[in-house]
N, C-alpha and C positions, 0 to 999 in steps of 0.2 A: 467217573470224573467228567466234570462239565467241560465243554470243549472250548477252543479259541475264540469261536464267534462271541461266546457269552462274556469271557474275560476282557475280550477287546471292547465288546460295548460298554461293559461296566467301567472300565479304565477311561475310555472316551468321554462319558457322561460325567466322570470324575473330574478330568481337566476342564471340562466345560463348566462345572460348579465352581472350580477354584477360579477360573476366569471370570466367571459371572460375579462371583462374590467380590473379587479384587475391585473390578471395573464399577460395580454398583456402590461398592464402599466408597469410592474415590471420586465419583462423577461430580462435576460442577452443578450445585443445585439450580443454577439459573443460566442464563447465556453467557457464552465466553467472548473474547475478543475477536477480532478479525471476521470471517464470514458468518460465524455462528449465528450472530443476531438476524441476519438475513435470512439464512436457511431455515431457522426456526419459524420466522414470520411467513415465509413462503409456505412452509408446511402447514401452519395453523390456519392460515385464511386461504391457502392454495392461490397466492400471489406469484407474480412472475419475477422471478430473481435474475441474476446477471448471466450472460450468455456462457456456455451453451444451455443452460438450463438443467434441472435434475427432477424431471417430473415424477419418475417412479420412487425417488426418494421423498418426494412431496406427498406422494399418496400414502407411503408407509408412516411418514411423520405424522400426517393428518390421523391416521388411523391411531396411533399410539396418543396423540394430544387428547382423544377423545376419553382416556382414562384419567384425566385431570378433573372430570366430573364438574366442568363449569368453573373450576377455579384456574383464572388465568395465570396465577402466580405459579402454578404447577406445569404449565404447558412445556416450558423450556426443559424442565427435568424429565418429562416425559421423552422428549426428543432426545435428550442425553441418554436416556435409558435404552432408546432404541439403539443409539450407537454402542453402548455397552453390551447388549445382548447379541448383536449383529458381531461385535468383536468375539464374544464368548463363542458363538456358532464358529467363527472363523478358527478358533483354537481347536474346536471340535473335529472340524474336517482335517485340519492340518494334522492332527493326532492321527486319524484314520488313513490319510495319505501316508503318512510315514510308517505306519504298521503295515499298510497294504505291501508297500515295496520292500520294507526290510523282510516281511514273511517270505516274499518271493526270491530275495536274495540269500537270506540265511538257512532256508531249509532245503534239504535236498530231496525229501520225501513229501508225500501228501500230508502227513501228519507230523505236527510239531512235537518235538520232544518237550519235556518240563522246562529244561534249560533255555532252549530256543523260544519257547513262549514267553519266558520272564524278559529274556533279551528282547524280544520284538515289541513287547508292551512296554518294557523300560524304554526303549528308544523312543517310542511314540510320547511317553510322558515327558521325558526330559526335552526332547525337542519342541514339543507344545508348550510346555511351561516356561522354556527359555524365551520364547516368543511372547508368551503371554506377560512377561515382566520385561520386556525389551523397551527401550526409551521411546522410540518413535512410535510404536503401535499402540503402547499404553497412553501416550499423549492424545491419540486420535480417538481412543476408546471411550474417553470420558467427556466429549463435547459433541455438540449437536452439528457435525459437519458431515459431508458425504463420504469421506475416505474410510471410515469403519465399515460402513454398508459396501462400498466398492470391495473392500478387502474380503468381506463376506462371499460376494460373488466370485471372485478369484479363486478362493479356496474350494467353493462348492462345484466349481467347474472342472477344475483339476482332479478332485476327489472323483468327479462324475466320469470323467474318462478313464481312471484307473477302474471304477467299476464296471465300465464297458469291456475294459481289456480283460476282465475275470470272466465275462460272459461272453465274450466276441464270437465264440463258436456256437453259441445257442440261437435259437431261432428269432427271437425277439430282442436281440442284443442292441439293435439300432435304435431302441427307444431311449437309450441312453445319449446316443448322438442328438436326437430330437430335443430331450431335455437340456442338454448343453447349449443347443442353438436358440432354445427359448430363454435360458438364463441369460445368454450373451444378449439377446434383444432386449431383456428387461435391464440389464446392466449398464446398456447405453443411456438409459433414463437416470442412471446415478453418476457414472463417471466412466470415461473411456479407458482407463487403466486396465479394466479387465480384459480388454481385447488382446492385450499382450500375452494372455495364456494361449492364444491360438496356436503360434509356432510348436510349443511343447505338446499340444493336444494333438497336431499333425504327426509329430513323431512318434508319439504313443501308436497312434493308428498304424503308422508305417511299420514300426518294429514288430507290430503284432500280425499284421496281415501279409507282409512281403519277407522276402529273403533279403537280407541287408547286404547292398552293394554300395560302391562308391558313387555309381550313377544314380542309385535309387535315394542316397542321401542327398545328392545335389539336388535332384528333381523335388525331394521332399521339402528341402529348404526353399528352394524357388515357389513351390506351391503354398508354404505357409506364409511366406511374405505375401504372395499375391492375395491370399485370402484376407490377410490382415488388411491390405490397402483396399481390397474390394469392399470389405464391411466400412472401413472409413471413408472411402471417397465414392464407393459404387452405391452403398445403400444410404449411409448417414446423409451424404450431401448430395449424390446423384439422383436420388429419388425426387429431391425437391427441385434440382436443377431442371429435370425433365418436366416435372409438374409444373414449374413456372412458365415454361415454353408453352405448355397446353393452355394455362391460365391466360397469358397474353393473347394467344391466338383467338380464343373462345371470347374474350372481353373485348379486345381491341378491334379485332377483325370482323367477328361474327355478330358482336354487338349484345353478346348476352350478359347477364348479370355477374357481378364479382363472385368468385368461387365456382361458378359453373365448370370452368375448364379443369379445375383442379380435381373437383369432385369426380367428375366423369373419368379422369386420369385414374384416381384411387380405385374406381369401380373396376375399370380395365385391369389394372395391375392385380387387384384381389380376385377378380374373375378369371383372369389367366392361370392365376397360381392354383385356384380350386379347380379348374379344369385340367391343369397339369397334373395334380394330384389325382383326381378322378380317372383321367385318360391312362396313366402309368399304372394305376391300380388294376384297372380292367385288362390291360395288357401285360400283367405280371412284370412290369420292368422295375425290379425291386430297387436298383441303384437310383435311376431317376426319380422314383416315387419318394426315396429317401431324400433326394436333393430338393425336389419341390416341397416337401413336408419341412425340412430345415429352413428353407427360404420363408415358407409361410410362417412358421413359428417366431423367426427372428422378426418379421413384420409385426406379427402381433405383439411381440415384447416392445418392439420400437414405437408402437401406436401409443405408447403412454404419452408421447409428444404431443397428441392431440390436446392432452390437458392445457399445455402452454398456449396453443391457439385460442382455445375455448376460453381460458381464463383472461388472455389479453384481450379478446372481443368484449368480455365483461368489463374492462376497464378498471380493473382493481387499482387500489391506491398506489402499490407498489407494482409497478408494470415496466419493468426495465427493457428498454430498446422498442416496446410495443410491437412485438411480432404478431400482428393482429391479421397478416396477409401473407401469401406465399413467399413474396419477396422479402419481405422485412424478415420473415421466419428463416428463410435461407441464409441472409446475413447473419441473424442470431445464432443459428447453428455453426456458421463457419468462423464464428467469433472475430468478424471483420473489425470491430471496434479495436481489438488487440494488436492488428497488424501482422505482418509476415516477417519470418526470419530466414536468411540464406542458409542451406544446409550443405549441399554438395559443391555448389558454385555460386559466387557473388562477390559482393563489394566488400571493401575494407572501410575502416573509420575515416580515412582521409581520401578515399575514392572521389573523382571528380565526376560530375554528371555529364551525359553526353550532349554535346553543344548543339547539335541538330534537333534531338527530341529528347528532352531532359525529363519531360512529364507527359509520357503516352498515356491515352485513355484505353482502359482494359475492360471497362463494363459500364452499364448505366445504372442510376439509381432509380426505381419506380415508386410512385405514391399512387395510392387508390383515390381517385377523385372524380368529380362529375364534369362532363363536358358542357358546352353552352346549352346544349338541349337537355340537360339533367340525367343523360345516360352515363351508365357506369365506365368508367375508362381509366387505365393506367398511364400516367403521364411522366416522362422523364423530367425530373427535377435536377439532377446533378449527375456527374460522371465520375466513375471510379478510376483514379489515376495512380500511378506508381513513379517511383523515382527510377530513372534509367540511367544506368552509370556506363561510363566509357569502358568498351570492351578490353581496353589495354589496362584498366584499373581493377579487374576482376580476376579472381583466382579460384582455384580448387580448395575445397574444404575451408571456407572463410569462418574462422571463429572470432575475429577481431572486426567486427562488422558495425557496430553501432556508431553513428557519425556525430557530427557537431551538434546536432540537436539535443546531444545527451553529453554533455562535458565531463560530468563525473565518470561515465563509462570510459571515456578517453583515459582520463586519469588512472582509472583502475587497470586498463589495458597496459599503460606504462609501467605501473607498479609490477604487475604479474609477469611481464616479459622482461624486466630489467632494462627498460630503455628510458631515455630522457626525451623530454618534449624537442629538444632541438635535433632528434634524430629523425624526425617526421615532418616538422614544420619549420618554416623561416621566421625568424624574429621580426617583430613589428619594428619599423624604423621611422625616425622622425623625417619628414619630408624635406626639411631644409638641411640639417646637419647629417643626415643619413646613419645616425647612432642609433643601436637599439634602444627601444623604450623600456623602461623599467618602472616598477611600482613602488610605492612608498617604502617596501623593504629592500629596494635595491635588486629585485628579481628580474630578470628580462622576461618580456612579454611575447608570447608568440602567436603568429597568425595562424589559426586552425582552419582557414579557408586556403592556405597556401600549402601545397604539397611538395615537399623535399623528396620524399621516396616513400614506397608503399612498404608495409610490413611484410617481410618475407613468409614463404611457406613454413620455415622452421620456427617464425615467430608464432604462427598460428597453432603449429603443434606444441609448442611449449605452453602456451596459454591454456590449450586443450588438456594437456597432462597435468599441468600444475594447478590450475585454477578449476576447470570445468570437472575434470574426472578426479583429481586428488581432493581439492578442497570442497567441492560441491558434491561429491558423491563418496569418494572412500572416507573421508572424514566423518559422514554420517554413519557409514558402515560401521566404523571403528567405535563411534558413540555406542552403538548396540551391542558390540561384541567385545570391546577392550576396556571402554570407560570413557567418561565424558568430563572434560575439565570444569566447566561451569555452564550456566545458562545465558551468559552474555553473547550477543550476536559477534561472530568472529568476522574479521576483514583481513586476516593474514599475519597479525602479530602473535607473539607466544603466549599472551595471557588471556585471550579471550576466545571462547567457543572451540577450542581444540579437542581432539580426542587424547585421553590419557589413560594408563594401564595401571598404575599403582606399582609397577616395577620401576624403581627410582632411576636406575642407571639407564635405562631406555628412555624414560621420560626426560631426564636431563639431557640426553643427546639431542633432543628437538626443542624443549621447552625451557632450558635454562636450569638454574640452581633451584631445586624443588624444596630444599631446606628452608629458603628464605621467602616462600610465597607468604603473602599477607594472611591476615586472619579473615578477611572478606573472602579471599580465594578459598581457603580452607573449610570455610563455614558455610559457603554457598551450597545450599541444598542440592543442587545439580552437580556437585562434585562427587560423581560416581567411579568407582574402580572395581574392575572385574578380574585384573591380573591376567589378562588374555585368555581365561579359561574357555568362555564360549568360543572364542575364535579358535582356539586350539582344537577343541572338541570338534568343531565344524572341519578343520583340515584332516583331521583324523578320519572323520566321516566320509570325506572326498577319497581319500586312500582306500579306505574300506570299500566303498561302492566300485572303484575302478579295479580293484584286486580280486573282485568276485566273479571272474569268467565274463563270458558273453553277456549274460543277462544283467549282470551287474554293471558292466560297462554301458550297455544301452541305457539303462536307467540313469547311469552317471550323466550322459550327455542330454537326456531329456530334462533332468533337474538343471545342468548347466545351461542349456539353452532358455529354459523359463528363468533362470537367474540372470541372464544376459539381457533379456528383452525387458525385464522389469527393473533393470539397473542401467548399464552401460548404454543401452539403446535409448533410453529416455534422455540421458546426458547428450548424446548425439543430437536427439530431436529437438530438445529445448534451446539448445545453443545459447546458455544463459550468459548475459553480460555481468560485470561485476557489480558490487553494491546492491545486492537485491535486499527489497524492504524487509524481508524476514528470512529465517532461515528456512530452508526447502526440504528438510528431510522426508517429510510426509509424503512427498511424491514418489519416493523410493522404498515405500514399506513393503510392497510387493517383493522386492529383491530381498529384503532382510527376511521376509516370510519364508522364501525359498531356501535361504542360507539355514534356516532353523531346521529344515529337513537334514541337511548335512549334518548339523549338530546332533540330531537323532541318531543318525547313523554312526556317530563316534561312539555312542554306547555299544552298538554292535562290534565296532573295531575292538574296544576293551574286553568285550566278552570274547571274541574270538581270541585275542592275545592272551587272556587270563585262562582260557580253556586249555593251553598248552602246560599249564602248571597245577591246575585243579579240575575238580569235577564241573560239569556243564552248570548245574543249579547253583553252584557256589560262585563261579565266574561270572555267570549272569547277574546274580543277586549283588555281588560285589561291585561289579560294573554299573549297575542301576544306582546303588546307594552312593557310590562315589561321584557319579555324574549328576545325581539330584541336588548335591550341593551347589552346583552352578546357577540353577534357577532360583535356589533359596539365597545365595548370595545377591543375585540380581534384585530379587523382591526386596531384601534388607537395604541394599543401596538406594533403590529407585522410589521406594514408597514415599518418602517425605516430599520430594519434589513433583510428584504425579498425584499427590492427594489433594484435590480441589474441593473437598467435602464441605468446608465451612466458608468458601469464597463465594461473595456476592459483588464483588468489586465492578465487573463490567455494567451490571444492572444499576448498581447505585451510583456510578459515574455518570451514566445516562442521565438518571433522575437529576443529578447535580447540574448538569448542562441545562436541562429544561427549568429546572428550578431557578436558575440564575434570570430567567426571562420573565417579563411582565405577561399578563393574559393577553392572548391574541398576538403574541410576537411573531417574529420571523428570525430565524437564526441560520447562519450561512456555516456550513462545515466543509471539510474537504477529504479527508481520509476515511480508511475503513473504520478506525478504531473510534473516531468522533462521529460516525454516521450510523453504521449498522446497529450498535448497541440502543441508539435513540430510536431507529425505526422499530426495534424490538419493543421497548419500553412502551412505546405509543400503540403499535398496532396490536401487541399481544395483551399487555397488562393494562392498556387504556390509560396510561398516565400522561397528562398534560397534552390532550390530543389538540388543544386549542393553539400549540405552537406549531408554526409551520417549519419543518427542517428542509433546508435546501443545500444539497451538496454541490459545491462549485464545480467539480470535476464533470458532474452530469449536466450541469447548467450550460454545457457547451453544445447540447443536443436539443432538437426541436421537439421530439418526443417528451423529454422531461419538462421542458418549459411549459408545454401545453397541459402536463399534469399539474404544474403549479397554478394554472388558470381555473382550476376546478376545486370545489369545496372537498376537503378531506376531514370527516368527521366533525370536529367542533372548529375547525380551522377554515375562516373564510377565504374565498379564492384571491388569488394575488393578482393586482391589476397591473397591465403594461400599457403603455403606448403603442409599441409595435404590435402588429397583428400576425397571426400565426404563418401567414403566406410572406411575410417579411423577413422571417428568421428561419424558416424551413432550411433543410440540409442544402448546402451550396449558395446560400444567400447571406451576406453581412457575417461570413465566417470570421473574417478579420476586418477591422476598420482602421485604416492608416491616417495618421495625423497630416494634414497639409495646412500649415499655418495660413489663415487668411483673416487677418484682423479686421479687414474693411467691412465685413459684413455683420448684420444685427447690431448695427450701433445703437439704433432707437432702444432696442431690447436691453443692451448693456447699460445705456444711461437710465432707463426706467429701473432697472434693478439696482443700480449703484447710486440713484438719485442723491442720496444723503451725502455721498462722497463729493459729487460734482456740482451739486445745485448751486451752492454759494459762490463758486469760481464762475459759473455759467452766469449767475445774475450779475455780477460785477462786469463781466465782459460785455453782456447783453446791455446794460444800462450805459456803460461807457460808449458803446457803439450808437445806442439810440440817442445819446447826448450830442455826439458828433453830427449825426443825421438830422437831429431837431434844429440845429445852428446853419444848417446849409439849405440849399434849394431843393433837396430831396423830397420834402413834404409837399412842394408845389408840383414838381415833376412827376413824382410817383405818390400822388395822394392816397391811392386805395392802399398801397403797400404800407406807406407810413402808417396810416389808420390802423391797419393789422398789427404792425409793430408796437404801436402805442398801447395795445392792450396789455402788454407785459410778457415777460419771458416765459410764463406758464402757458401762453397761448401757443407757443411754438417750440418744438424740442430743438435741440443743439444740432442735430443732423439737418433738419429743415432750415435752421439758421446758417448753418455752413453753406449749404446749397445757395441760400440768398446773398451771402457775402461774396461768393465766387462770382456772381454776376456783376459785382462792383468792380471786378478788376479788368476794367475796360476804359479806356482813355477818353472815349467819346461820352460815355456815361458820366464819368468823374468831371469832365468838363462841363457837362449841362447842369449837374448838381453842385458845381463850384466847391469840390473838396479836395484838399491837397492829396495827391497820390501817396505821399509818404506817410500820410496819418493812416489812410485806409490800409496800406501794406502793413503797418505796425499792428493795428486792429487784427487783420486777417490771420497774421502769424499767432497771435493769442487765441483765435478761434481755432487755427489748425493745430495748434499744440494741445488744446481741451480735446479736439476730436481724436487726436493720437492717444492721449491718456485713456480716454472712453474706449477706443478700439482695442487697448491692451488690458482693459477692465476684465474681471470675469463675466462669462457669458451665462445666462440662467440656464441651468441643466436642462430644463423642460425645452427650451429652444433648440439646444444642441440635439437632444434626442429627436425633436421633430425634424430636424435636419437630416439627420441619419435615416429617419424613417421616409424621406422623399423618395418617390419613384421618378421625379422629374430630372431628366438629363443635365438641367442646368445646375443642379444640386450635386453634380458629380464630378468626377475626375477620371482621365482615361489611365489605364495601365499600359506598360510597354506593348502588349498585344491588342491595343485600343479597345479593350473591354471597359466600359464604363462602370464605375463602382463609387458607392458611397464613402465619404471621408469625415475626419474630423476636423474642423476649422480652428478648434483651440483645444487645449486640455485644462484651461483656467476656467473653472466652473463656479457657479454660485447657486445655492439651493436656499430660497426664501424661507424664513422661519414665521410661523403663525404662534406668536408667543401666546396667545389666549388659549389656542388649541392644545399646545405642549402642556401647559400648565393644568387645564381642564381634565385631560385624559392621563394626567399623571405621569407623563414621560419625563417631565421635570417636576422635582418637588418643590413646593412653594418657598422653602428656605432659600433655593437657588435661583429664585425668580429675577433677582437683580443681575444674575450672571448671563441670562439669556441673550444671545446675539440676535441682530435683525436677519442674518443670513449666514450660512456657512460658506466660505470662500476658500477654495483650495484648489491646488494644481495637481493632477495626478501623475504629471511627469512621465508620461509614457509616449513612445513613438507611435504606437499602435495598440489597439484594445481587441481582444479575442471576443467570442461571442458571449462568453459568460460574464465577462467584464461589461459588455455593453448592457447586457439584461440587469446586472447590477446597478448600473447607472439608470437605466429606465425605471427600476423598481423604486430608487431613492427619489426620482423626480415625480412619478405618478402616485407615490404612496402618500405624498404630501403631508406627511407627520401624522397619518391616521392609525399607523401600526407601528410599535417598537421594533427596530431592526437591530439585530445582534452580529456580531461575528464571534464565532468559537475562539477561544485563546489559542487552539492548536492549529488554526488555519495557516498562519504565517504571514510575515509582513509583505511579502511580494504580492498578496491577494487582498490586503487592506485598502486597496486604491488610495493609499496616501491620506487617509482619514483619521489617523492616529490622534490628532491634535484635538479631535472631536469625540474620542472614545471615553467611554466610563466604564470601569471594571465593576462588574456585578457578579462576579464569582468565577465561572468558567466560560464567561463570555463578555465581550465588550459590546456595550450599547452605544449607538450613534446619538449623541445628544447635542442640542444646539448651544453647547457651552464650550467655549475654547479653553483648554488647559494651558495655563501659563508655563507649566513646567512638568515634565514626566515624573510621576510619582515612582520611586525605585520598585523595581519587579513588575511594573505593568506599564502598558501604553496608557496615555491620556490621564483623566482624573479618577478620583475615588470619591464615591458619596458613603461615609462611613456607616451611615444609618443603614443604608440598603445593604452594603455587602457584609455587615456585622450581623444583620439578621439572616441573611442567606447562609453565610459560613457557619455560624455559630448555633442556629436554630432549624434551619431547613435542611441543610445539606446531610446525607447519609453516608456511611463510610465502608461499605461492603462488609459487615462484621468485624472491622479492625477494632473497634471500641471494646467488644466482648471477647474476641478471641484472636488477638494479634499474635499469640505465641503458637496458635494452630494453624494460620493461614499462610500459605505458601506465596510469597510475593515475587513473581518472577519478573523478567526485565520488562515486559509490557506494562506491569503495575508499577514498578519503580519508576518508569519515565511518567506515569500520571502523577506520581507522587511530587514530582518536580513542579508540574503545573499548579498543584494545590499550594506547595510551599510558596510559590511565586505569589499568590493570590492572597495568602496568609501574611506574607512580607509586607505587601502594599497596604493591607488593612491595617496592620499594626504602625506602619510608618505615618500613616494619615492620622491615626487616633493619638500618636505622639505628637504629631504637629498640632492637634486640636487639644493638648494637654489633657487627654482623657487616658491617664497612665493605668488606671485599674482595669479599664476596658482592654487595653493594649497588653496588659499581662496576662488577662484570660486568653486572648487570642494566641499569644505566643506559648502560653501552657499548652493549650489545646493541641497546637500544631506539633510542638516537641515531644507530647506524649503520644499522639496518634503516630506520627512518623519518627519514632525514636530510633536510634542508631541500630537497633536489630531489625527494624522493618526496612530501613533505607539508610545506608552508612552516611553519616553525617558528611557535608562536604561544603562547598562555597556558599550554598544558599543558608546554610545554618550558622555561618559566621555573620550575616547580617542579623540573624536572630539574637547572637550575643552582643553585637552592637546595640541592638534595640533594648535589650535587657539592660545594658549599662546605661542607657539614655533614661531609662526610668528607675534608675536606682537599684536594681536588682542585681548586684554584682556576684553574688554566688551563683546564681542560675547562668549568668553570662560565662563566669570562668568555668563551670562544669560543661557547658557545651563546647567551649574552646578546648578544654582538656581532651574532651572525647574525640573531637575532630583532629586535634593535633597528633594524638595516638594513632589515629587513622592515617594521617600524612607522613607521621614518622614510620609506620609500618611498611608504608607504600615505597618511600625513599629507600628503605633498608632493602627492599626487593629489588627496586631498579639498579641500586649500586652492586647488586650480586651478579647482574647480567653483563655479557660483554657487548662491545659496541654495534655488532652486527644485530644481536637480538634487540637492542635498544633503538635501533633505526626505524623499526618497524612500528615503535611507539612514541613518536616524537610529540605527538599531541598530547598523549597521556601525561608524559614526563613533564611537558611544559604547563599543562594544566595543574599538575600536582605542585610542582615549585611555585605557581602564582598563587595558589589558594594557601599553601603552608606559609607564604610570604604575608598575605593578607592576614591570616590568623595571628601571625606574630605582632604584624603592625597594629592590629587591634588592641593586643595586650599592652603594647608599647604606649599606644594612644590613651589608654585608661590607667597608666602609671601601675601596670602589673610587671615591671621589669624583671622581677626575681622569678617568676615562673616563665617569662619569655626566655630569659637567658637561658635557663636549664635545657628548653628544647632548642634553641638557637645554637648552643654549643654542640649538642649532640648532633644537630644536622650537618652543621659546618665539619665537624670530624669525619662524618661518613662520606661527605661529598670530597673532601681534600684527600682522604685514604684512598678513594677510588679513582680520581681524576687528576689530583696532584695539580690543581690550577695555579695555586700561590707559587710552587716551585717553578712551574713552567714560566710564568710571567715574570719570575724574578730573573730567569736566564736570558731573557730578551733585552737586548741592550739599546733598544732605540724605539721610539713611539711608533715609527712607521713598521718596525718589525712586529711589535705588539698588535698595531692594527691589522697586519696580513695575517697574522696567527688567529686572531678573533674572527675574521671574516672567512677564514677556511673552516671554522668549526661548525659540525652539523648543529642542526636546530636544536636538538634535546641538549647538547652540551652548552650552547649559548643560554638556554633557559636556565640550566643549573649554576653556570657561571654567574648570571645576574643574581640569582637567589644567593649564591654564597657571598657575592660583594655586599649584598644588603645585610646579611648575617654579620659580616665582617665589621661594617660600619657601626652597627648597634653594639656588638661585642666589645669594640674598640673603646667605646663611650663609657 
């Protein structure tokens, strides 16, 4: 009979093939959202991505992209295949890890019996396949991100320490430790999560080599943490900290060229390690030789980061943070741009700054430059400062730390700790009445700078357990081993993003009435239930391990330690604030990997249990067959929401952003999902490389601005007025407004001459007429001659200076003019000057003002530092009409609408560096290139330019045409010809037109649907306004067919389509949309009324939105005389609300208007919304 090794290998490769087939069948064929586009780009062209970089992933990815054989459209798929195969290998090593441990626990002899063999292999297969089909791991396995490869390293190093354990007493067993160290070094170049396996590795070593004692366990725990910290801070950061000291010494002190000190330092490090290996080998010091070898191979693996430095020096188009010297590379590795979070001791969200030293300097920022003699030198350009809080306002274990700079975080802290704003802050009061200030909804406003009291230690613990541990870890854990409610990002209510089991009575205890959930919730492809089966099997596996004597207990704690560090320890370290931009389950995939081991051992538990009643072979077979149903169930539940095989949406949406732009355009973006896909489509597939994509978040940094000054493929450099040394780090980071209307009067007059010239001429002529009738022309003949040349010879500012000289009794007496006459004329001149001073200033003039290095153009701060300032925020951008028509920025049919200048006020008290550079671009560009804002950027970054926006698809173009009124669904104006051509002819739809029934539209994709619907609405509205009904119908048909109710459930946006169909006399289509939408709303209302008040409190916004859109749908029907249909829905809605809340009965019992007002004001928001909706229903039904 063939032995265990043969069957173990066969079964291992079998689960590998199952996993590989699964992932390769479901991979996305192109780039996905979030960081995937960036990682694929960095791999394909070895460009520098975001800190701290993933150089070894880049190398692996680059290798895989070679198999695209020159077809750039296949590059992303090759990187996705890398993730799929790495994930499949993770499953392979997981299987072998489970069978290794199971074999050692189950068998009591050297040879396995047939039953034990089946049980061991069954344990491995079930545990590995459960993880294969688990939600979080499958998600990462089918996209080009680092987490799949990181999981592979986690799996292989744990398997390797088990291999060492089996050979520990052999001569060359330490080779496995060396391999582990090398893999650890390589994994640093993928993701640091792999390092969390170190404690488990240390304990495997301890249990194998030493007699177990309490003291030994404590020492092992301390050593494991020390090793983890040594790698993280001693090697990853420490090497470069010391290297930077060498570099600074050799360059600035010894005057040697850049990199000399650092290269010498590397020579010393590697030379020392090589000598250590040689010396310990010669002296037969095995332990020290192993230590030196391990250190050496870690460094060899870590050396992949040389790629970051080399490629940054090559100045690739994507070169984030530009880590091209040891100082910038150190900041890059330390992820300094993301800031620090307190862990064991620190501030709370309303802690006060120390009054004596609020912002201490903790370090310097060096830039490599040349001194005045042309020698290399590092120059301090800025200081690293931190916020220093009062000692009395700090506490142990600060979980509620994010302060007033993040108001949403404070709102989240209050929600998760059950507090009110009044518990921690004082109300804002009117200085005169001393009464609390209220907003327009009557809500008291609180001053978040005023500390009433600090949150308690118990508040921090509550937030830690309820949010960080339960919601942001245990919820994800249960997604994978109990079931997932849906793919909607959760923020704590009962209907979005929770775990669910499929066991009705348990789910209803947490999530309300499950019989009443909406069709959308039932049909959400991510609605997956496993009936607790994986979880129960895992718990049985834990019990089995712990009950199997000394060896079983040791393995139990090794796995449990591994589980803790890849789960709860990450929760402790991340210290996450509320309202994360996305779900974070991928960060804890290592923890779920470990729990899958326990699930595997659950098969062994069943085997041991059944063995009491039947033979070994039968019990092992039955246990395996029963348990294999768990991964089969998970595969069946999860396949549809993990299958991305027909989805091209991220790629095609990126194309649509760029297709919205004219040639040689600039487009401003802001987030990950409107930037990284665009980088991918340009850098990898070479699509529309003439368009320059500028991410406004990065635009705050000097290195990114400098990149914009360089040509990138077909995109010409961006021109700026400010020079690189004027916006480098620490300079002009914030420009404050200090109103100074008295400067640049001549420039203001010149720019606004059309507005002021007529008034100036009248005043000038009146003044000259008075002077001509006086003795002025005799006393001041030279001045009179100059004045006689006319108002065009002297500008108002010069004229004002002249008139001020006449405010002199002696002069007036000499020229024989009545003082009252001159005073009256001078008042007119002064009024004119006041108007000019308040007029918009030329934007280029203001940019030149900001660029001034002369202290006369600066203002002092409280610390007497002189800084540049904004003298006004009321700007003027001149328009060259001939140029904008010639270069096609404005179409000929709109030529009559072109303004002479854009005049606007940005209405800000200060501008940040990115806003300053946007203004600089606008001024310096001088209408040479079209400039766009992505529709997803957000109003706060539009610089208040919306009146000059033109919607061209997924981007607003700045045009010199003022929109008289906003078109519904968009900012600014619409050129129907341009927008129609883009959306109906140029745009692509990610496979939606061909495979809408096969494409899984997750929440990210559904968010983008709203952007497209908004643009379709704007286009249809404009076409209707132009009486182009046939075109409008085509637009509406295309949108409603593309984004039908199955792709993205009809909601408020679609009600506008219905109104537009009515406007073009397509009644049937309008009614069809409204019926579908109202069926959705009625379904939703039925669900809400099934919940209790506590459950509804967490969904006040959702309930209010539903009531508002339902009301709007009914109003549309009533407006277009469809009363019969509307009444049917209205009656059902009224009955549902009244049956649940009995508003009518309650109001009838109130005997006065005051009592009714008090009752109403005390209603929670969700009841107010439903009451208002019911009153609307009642009004129409009464008619």
